[in-house]
C-alpha positions as CSV (number, residue, x, y, z in Angstrom):
1,M,-10.5,-41.1,8.8
2,I,-11.9,-39.6,12.0
3,Q,-12.5,-35.8,11.9
4,I,-14.1,-34.0,14.8
5,H,-14.5,-30.2,14.5
6,N,-15.2,-28.0,17.6
7,D,-14.2,-24.7,16.0
8,S,-11.1,-24.9,18.1
9,R,-7.9,-23.0,17.3
10,T,-6.0,-26.2,18.4
11,L,-5.8,-29.3,16.2
12,V,-4.7,-32.7,17.5
13,L,-3.5,-35.2,14.9
14,V,-3.9,-38.7,16.3
15,I,-1.8,-41.5,14.7
16,H,-3.0,-45.0,15.2
17,E,-1.1,-48.3,15.8
18,I,-0.5,-51.0,13.2
19,Y,-4.2,-52.1,13.6
20,G,-5.8,-49.1,12.0
21,I,-8.7,-47.0,13.3
22,N,-10.1,-49.3,15.9
23,Q,-12.4,-48.8,18.9
24,H,-9.5,-47.5,21.0
25,M,-8.8,-44.7,18.4
26,H,-12.5,-43.8,18.3
27,D,-12.7,-43.6,22.1
28,F,-9.5,-41.6,22.4
29,C,-10.4,-39.1,19.7
30,K,-13.8,-38.6,21.4
31,L,-12.0,-38.0,24.8
32,L,-9.9,-35.3,23.1
33,S,-12.9,-33.7,21.5
34,D,-14.5,-33.5,24.9
35,H,-11.8,-31.0,25.7
36,S,-13.1,-28.8,22.9
37,L,-10.2,-29.7,20.5
38,D,-10.4,-30.4,16.8
39,V,-9.2,-33.9,16.1
40,I,-8.1,-35.7,13.0
41,C,-7.1,-39.4,12.9
42,P,-6.1,-40.4,9.3
43,N,-6.5,-44.1,8.3
44,L,-2.9,-44.9,7.4
45,V,-3.6,-48.6,6.7
46,E,-6.6,-47.7,4.4
47,R,-8.7,-50.6,5.5
48,D,-12.4,-50.2,6.4
49,T,-12.1,-52.8,9.0
50,P,-9.1,-52.6,11.5
51,F,-7.0,-55.6,12.3
52,D,-8.0,-57.5,15.4
53,Y,-5.4,-57.7,18.2
54,S,-5.2,-61.5,17.5
55,Q,-3.9,-60.5,14.0
56,E,-0.8,-58.6,15.4
57,E,1.6,-60.4,13.1
58,A,-0.4,-59.7,10.0
59,A,-1.1,-56.1,11.0
60,Y,2.6,-55.5,11.5
61,R,3.5,-57.1,8.2
62,N,0.9,-55.1,6.5
63,F,2.2,-51.8,8.0
64,M,5.8,-52.6,7.1
65,E,5.1,-53.8,3.6
66,N,2.2,-51.7,2.5
67,V,2.5,-48.5,4.5
68,G,5.9,-48.0,6.0
69,F,7.3,-45.1,8.0
70,G,8.2,-43.0,4.9
71,Y,4.7,-43.1,3.5
72,A,3.0,-42.6,6.9
73,T,5.2,-39.6,7.7
74,Q,4.5,-38.0,4.3
75,K,0.8,-38.5,4.8
76,I,0.9,-36.7,8.2
77,K,3.1,-33.9,6.7
78,D,0.5,-33.4,4.0
79,I,-2.2,-33.0,6.6
80,L,0.1,-30.6,8.5
81,S,0.6,-28.6,5.4
82,D,-3.2,-28.4,4.7
83,S,-3.9,-27.5,8.3
84,K,-1.2,-25.1,9.4
85,D,-2.9,-21.9,8.3
86,K,-6.2,-22.9,10.0
87,Y,-4.9,-23.4,13.5
88,E,-2.8,-21.6,16.1
89,K,-1.5,-24.8,17.6
90,I,-1.1,-28.3,16.2
91,Y,-0.2,-31.3,18.3
92,I,0.6,-34.8,17.2
93,I,-0.2,-37.8,19.4
94,G,0.9,-41.2,18.2
95,F,0.6,-44.8,19.5
96,S,3.4,-47.4,18.8
97,V,4.3,-47.0,15.1
98,G,2.1,-43.9,15.2
99,A,4.4,-42.5,18.0
100,T,7.4,-43.1,15.7
101,V,5.7,-41.3,12.9
102,A,4.9,-38.4,15.3
103,W,8.6,-38.4,16.3
104,L,9.6,-38.2,12.6
105,C,7.3,-35.1,12.2
106,S,8.6,-33.4,15.3
107,E,11.1,-31.3,13.1
108,D,8.2,-29.7,11.2
109,D,8.0,-26.0,12.2
110,C,4.2,-25.9,12.3
111,V,4.1,-28.6,15.1
112,T,3.5,-27.2,18.5
113,G,4.1,-30.4,20.4
114,V,4.3,-34.2,20.1
115,V,3.2,-37.0,22.4
116,G,4.3,-40.5,21.8
117,Y,2.9,-43.6,23.5
118,Y,5.3,-46.6,23.4
119,G,7.1,-45.6,20.3
120,S,9.4,-48.6,20.2
121,R,10.7,-47.8,16.7
122,I,11.9,-44.4,17.8
123,R,15.1,-46.4,18.6
124,N,15.8,-46.4,14.8
125,Y,15.7,-42.6,14.6
126,V,17.6,-41.5,17.7
127,D,19.7,-39.0,15.7
128,L,16.6,-36.8,15.2
129,T,16.2,-33.9,17.7
130,P,12.6,-32.7,18.0
131,Q,12.2,-29.0,17.3
132,C,9.1,-28.8,19.5
133,P,8.4,-29.9,23.0
134,T,8.0,-33.7,23.0
135,I,6.7,-36.1,25.6
136,L,7.3,-39.8,25.4
137,F,5.5,-42.4,27.4
138,F,7.1,-45.8,27.7
139,P,6.1,-48.9,29.6
140,Q,8.4,-50.5,32.2
141,E,9.2,-53.3,29.8
142,E,9.2,-53.9,26.1
143,Q,9.8,-57.2,24.4
144,S,12.0,-56.0,21.6
145,F,14.4,-53.5,23.3
146,D,15.7,-52.2,26.6
147,V,13.6,-49.2,27.7
148,E,16.3,-47.8,30.0
149,D,18.8,-47.8,27.2
150,L,16.5,-45.9,24.8
151,I,15.6,-43.4,27.5
152,S,19.2,-42.6,28.2
153,T,19.9,-42.2,24.5
154,L,17.0,-39.8,24.1
155,D,18.2,-37.4,26.8
156,K,18.0,-34.3,24.6
157,K,16.5,-30.9,24.7
158,N,12.8,-30.6,24.2
159,I,12.1,-34.2,25.3
160,E,10.3,-35.2,28.5
161,I,10.1,-38.9,29.1
162,H,7.8,-40.8,31.5
163,K,7.9,-44.5,32.3
164,F,4.7,-46.2,33.4
165,N,3.8,-49.6,35.0
166,G,2.7,-52.0,32.4
167,K,3.6,-53.3,29.0
168,H,3.3,-52.1,25.4
169,G,-0.3,-51.1,25.0
170,F,-0.9,-50.0,28.6
171,S,-3.1,-47.1,27.5
172,D,-5.5,-49.1,25.4
173,P,-8.6,-50.4,27.3
174,Y,-9.1,-53.1,24.7
175,S,-5.6,-54.5,24.9
176,P,-4.7,-57.4,27.2
177,N,-1.8,-55.2,28.4
178,Y,-4.2,-52.4,29.6
179,N,-3.2,-50.7,32.9
180,G,-5.9,-48.3,34.0
181,E,-3.8,-46.4,36.4
182,S,-0.9,-45.8,34.0
183,A,-3.4,-44.9,31.2
184,E,-5.1,-42.3,33.4
185,K,-1.8,-40.8,34.5
186,A,-0.5,-40.6,30.9
187,F,-3.7,-39.1,29.6
188,S,-3.7,-36.4,32.4
189,K,-0.1,-35.5,31.6
190,M,-1.0,-35.3,27.9
191,V,-4.0,-33.0,28.4
192,R,-2.0,-30.7,30.7
193,F,0.7,-30.5,28.0
194,I,-1.8,-29.6,25.3
195,R,-3.6,-27.1,27.6
């Protein structure tokens, strides 16, 4: 688990991808803490060593078989419950499966806002309507679904959606799909949202 305390009244919960807490998560949490925010990134896969990007299939199988969206969501809700009296604002930022978990927590009344990066599995939970302001970042293309179809399905109150050049993982500088310009634009929108 990553925990960074800056005596902030705002907490940002970061939810990692299938790989676990890798260098991208460490760097991202550090960038958030540079904005004087408190940051928690729980280790949902409970592995000391994260999966490598070359182990995508094994990482996905591990998440689906040993973690799952139900367990991951409950773990985040437990952290929300423990944190809600300590902070004025709590934001959740998730990546890929983490974005879907963030989406599943968007009905919790202590959540100030949600940001989801390429949450492809949100398509399985489109009946949910966030109770807090929610920003979703999608790439131009996804292998497993039609981005435009999902965006039109998610046209609901409280949801702001942005599509960026690139593919799934465009915000991760360690990913072969990294797109620096898109990553920077998304990060700037996210920081303005939290501020």
